[in-house]
N, C-alpha and C positions, 0 to 999 in steps of 0.2 A: 645141941645148941640151946642156950637158955631160952630163946624165943620159942622153940618148939615145945618146951615144957609149959609155958604160960600163954600159948597162942590163943587169942580170942577169936579164932576162926578155924583155919585149916592149914596144914603144911603143904608147900608147893615146891617142886623140884625145878630149878632154873633150866630153861632150854635155850637153844641158839636164837639170838635176836631179842630175847626178853629184856625189858627195861622196867623200872618201877612205874614209869608213866603208862606204858602199854598194859602192864598188869593191873594197874588201878582202873584203867578204862575197861578192861576185859571183865573184871570181877566187881565192878560197881563200887569201888572205894576211891581213896585219894592217895597221892604220893606221900603226903604227910602222914597219913594213917599207917601206910606200909613201913615208912621209916621209923615211926614210933614203936611199931611192933617188932622191929628188927634192929635194936641198938647194936652198933659195932659193925653192921653190914655196910660196905662201901657201895652205894648205888651206881657208881661209875666204874666198878670193877666186879660185876657179877660173873660168877664162874658156872659153866655148864655142869649140872649135877649138884650144885649147891642147894641146900634146903632152906627155905625161908618161910615166914608166917604171912599168910594173907588174912588180914582182919576182915570180918564180915559184919561188924556192927554198923549202924547207920552212919553214913558220911555226913559231915557237918554241912548244913545248908542244902538247898535244892540241888539236885543233880540230874544227869541225863536220864536216869530211870524214873524221875519224878517230875512230870511236866504238866501241872494242872492248868496252866494258862497258855497252852500251845499244843504242839504235837512233836512226836519223836521223829528224827530224821537220821537215816543211815548215811554216813559220809561216803561220797563217791570220789573217784579220781578227779583231781582238779578243784575240789571244793575248798573254799576258804570262808572264813567268817564274813568277809566283805561281800563275796559273791552270793552267799546264802542270804545275807541281809537284803541285798538288792532283789534277789529272786522272790523272796517271800514277803517283801514290803515291811521289813523291820530294820533295826540298826545293829551295828557291830556291838555297841555297848549293851544293848538289850540281850543279845545272844550270850555275851560274856557273863552278864549277871545271872542268866538262867543256867549257866554251866560252870559253876565254880570248880576250879581244879583242872579244867580242860586247858591244854596248851594250844592256843590258836595258831602257833607257828609249827605245830607238829601233829596235825590231824592225821588219823590213821584210817585208811579205807576199811569200811565195815564198822567203824566206831559209831556209836549211837549217841546223838546229842539232842538237846531240847531246842526247838525253834519257837520262841514266844510269839503269840499272835495278838497280844493286847495292843492297844494303840501306841504307836511310836511317838516320841515327843516331837512336836512340830510337824509341819507338812512334809510329805515325802514324795518320792517319784510316782507313787500310785495315787497321789492326791494333788492335782494340779489345777485348782479352780481359776487361777489367773493367767493361764497360758495353755500349753499343749505338751503332750508327751513326745519325747524324741528318743530314737534308738541310736546308740553310739556306733559310729562307723570308724573304720581305720583312719588314723591321723587326726581324729577329733581332739580338741582341747577346749576348755572353758573359754579361753580367749577367742579362739577361732569361731566358736558357736556364738559368742556374744557379738562379734563383728558381723557374722552372717545374718543373725536374726534381729539386729538392732537393739540389743540389750547390753548389759554390763556383766563382767565376771562376778561382781559382788551380788548382783541380783540373782544370777544362776546359783551361786553358792547358798544364798539365803533360801532359795526354793528347794534345795536338795540337801538338808542337814544329814550328816553322816556319810555323804559321798566324798571320796578321796579324789580331788581333782588331778592328783599326780598319778593315779592308778585307775584310769577309766578303762572299762572292759568292753570290747566289741560285743554288741548285743545288749549291753546294759541300757535300761530305760531310765531317763531322767526327765525332769520338768524344765521346760523353757518358758520363763515368764514373759508375757507380752505386754503387760501393763507398764506404764512408766515407772521406773524405780524411784523411790523417794530420794530426795536430795536435790542439790542445785542442778538446774538445767544447763547443759553445755552452752557456752556463749555462741552467739551468732557468728558465722564465719566472716571475719573482716578481711576478705581477700577473695580467694576462689577455691573451688574444690578440684582436687587432683586424684586421678585413679592410679594406684600403685602399679608399677611395672616390674617385671623380674629384674633383680639386681639393684633396685632402688634402696637407698639408705637416707635417713633424715639428714645426715651431714651433706650428702651429695645434693639433696633437694634444696637444702638451705643455701648452699653455694650457687646452685643454678638459678634460684628465684630471688636472690638477694635478701635473704632473711637469716634467722639463726635457728639452731636446733631447739634451743629453749623456747623460742616463740612458737615453733610448730607444735611442740609438746603441750604448751599452754593452750593452744587453739584446738587441741584434740585430746581432752581428758579421757583417760582410760586406754590410750594407745600404748602398745608395747613397742618401743623403738628398736628392740632387738629381734622382733618377729613380725616384720611387715609382710602382709599377705598380698600377692598379686591379685588385683581386682578390688582391693580394699580402697575405700574413698575417704580421703582426709582433706582437711582444710589447710591451705597454704596462706598464712597471713602476710600480706604485702601492703606497704603504704600506698595511698592513692597517688598515681603519677601526676606530675604537675600539668596544668592545662596549657596547651600549646598557644603561645602568644605570637602567632604568625600563621603559617600554613604548613600542611604536610607535604613531604616530597619523597618520591620513590627513588632509592639509590640506583644508579646506572653503572654499568661496567666502567672502571677507571676513575670513578668519583673519589675525591678525598675531601676531608673536612676543610683543609686549607683552600682548595679550589672552590668549594661551595661557598665558603665565607666570602671569597673575593667576588664570586659571581653575583651573590644576592646582597652584598653590602652589609 
């Protein structure tokens, strides 16, 4: 093959399971460099016994073998960039920047990558000066945590840059801010507080208490109408009942409005 004649590295015989990506990781180069050294080779159709060129020149940019601002980590079963970022107090973006050419969706067990330890942009789960650290449990969501600890989803997101709220991991440590979040203060409840029961919906509550879904949502900024949590406390806005211009009477068996009207004039 032409690539064998001018190979700027060494010849390699393809084995079962080999891919350009795995070979690049194994030999400290990049997929692009292997492709450039093997024009005409189809990376999606490698044949066992096929001889290709593995270039050994320096890979462009910092790579897993060069990690001056962190440390090398050997990928274990279950590792992802997101989990590693959480474990080592960095961000997915920082790990990606320190490992150009690494496919985060195809990490290989035994693969060596660079974990940067320089300061991550913005406050992270390991730095929580305005709150406390919390370990994610089964079923946790940012919304449920905000309701439980009297904060907002926005405040939790701001305190945890780089955390994917749609992919929380059990055992993951995040920051729960406890100081009031900036922004408008929720309005005072012009009605009464109600504790959510299993099966409650805003539509049913609005019908039961003579108000509207829109009014309940307006009285409870940040509430998720599609995810009411039993035990959650919300405001039910109701108009002030009219003052009784007479006296109160306790209904007795057999009473009717017509009979009461006749009795009391």
